[in-house]
C-alpha positions, 0 to 999 in steps of 0.5 A: 485503536485502529491505525486506519479507519475508513468509513463510507468512502465514495469517490471517482474521477470527475463526474464518474463514480468509481468507489461507493461507500467503502469502509475498512479498518487496519490495526497496528501490527496487522496486514490487511488485503484489498482484493478485486478484479481489474477495474473494481476500484482498488487503486482508486480506494488507496489513492483517495485514502492517501489524499489523491482525489480527482472528483467529489469525495465523501466519507471519513478517513481516520489516522490513529484516531485523528480525522484526516478526511480533508488532508492532502497527500503531503499532510497525510505523508507527514502524519504517518500514512505512506502509499507505494503506487503500482509500477515500481516508480523510481528516478532512474538517473539517481542512485539507489541511495539517493532514491531512498533518501528522497523519501525523507525530503519533507524533513531534510532540514529538521531530521537529517539524522533520522533520515539517514537512520531510515536509509540504513534500515531500508538497506537492512530490510533489502540487502540487495539495495545495500549492494547496489546503493551507488548504482543508478536505479534505472539499471536495476531489475523491476523487483529491485526497483519495487524495493526502492519504491517501498524504501522511499516510503519507509524512510518516513517511518509511516504508521500506515503503509499502503502498497498497490500490486507489489508483485505485478510482473515480478519473478517469484523469488523477488516477490518472496523477498518483498513479502518477507519484508512486508511481514517484518514491517507488520511485526514491527507494529506497522499497519499494512494495507495491501492491494494484490491481484494474486488471491493465494498470495494475498490471503496467505500474507494477510490476517483479514481481507476486503473484496471489492466489486464495482467499487463496493465491499461485497465480502470481508472477514478473516482470511481463513474464512475467505480462503474457503469461500469460492465466491472470492476467486469468482469475483476476482476473476470476473466470473461472478458478481456479488452485491454488497 
C-alpha cells in the first residue's frame, strides 16, 4: 500500500486555476521528486495535498489507504503528513530546541515523552543543531534554519514528509547534509515527496520523479529513465512545453 496517493488533483487560488488533474504516488521508504519550472504549480500541489486550499479543489488524497481529501492542515498533520514549506521558516526569537519542540505542540498534553524523544532524534540527525540547541534560531545560518524547519516536522514522526525547495539559496556543503538526512529518513521507511529546482540533485536523490508543466504532469517515471530524457531539463528551464 502506498503511503500517499493523489488522484486527479485540481486546485488554484480563487477562480484562477493553477494545478490540473495531477496524480502521483509515494511509497513508504521512497523518495520521489516533483520537478518543473518556476510557476509550474509544484508548491501549490504540495500545499493542496497538505490541506491548504485557497480555491475550488477536486480530486482525492489518500494517506495510508485512508481518504483525507477533505481534511484540513491540522488533521492531516495529526494523521501523519507533514509539509516543510520553502524558505526555512523559524521563530527567530526562540531557541533551536524550542523551535523543534513546537512541532509536537498538538500532542503537548498526551505525548510529552514522545515529543522529547523526537527532539533528541532531530538533534542526532542534525548534530549542528545539538551544538546550538540553546541559541536563538534567528542567529543561525540559512542552512541551519532549514534544518530546524525540517526538525519541527519530524518531531511529529510523520509517515509522509513533503519538503519544498530545501536547497534554495544554501551552500553546497549544507545542502549535502540536508540530503543525507533525507536519505536517512527514507531508509527509516518514511515516504518523502521533494520539490527541487536542481534537476541533477533531485534525480540523484529520488527513485522516481514527476515533471509538471502548466500545472499538469507531463512526464513521470524512474529517475534513471528521466536522466536520459532531454525534455526534462528543457521543461524545467522553460525552453520547451510538453502537453500532458
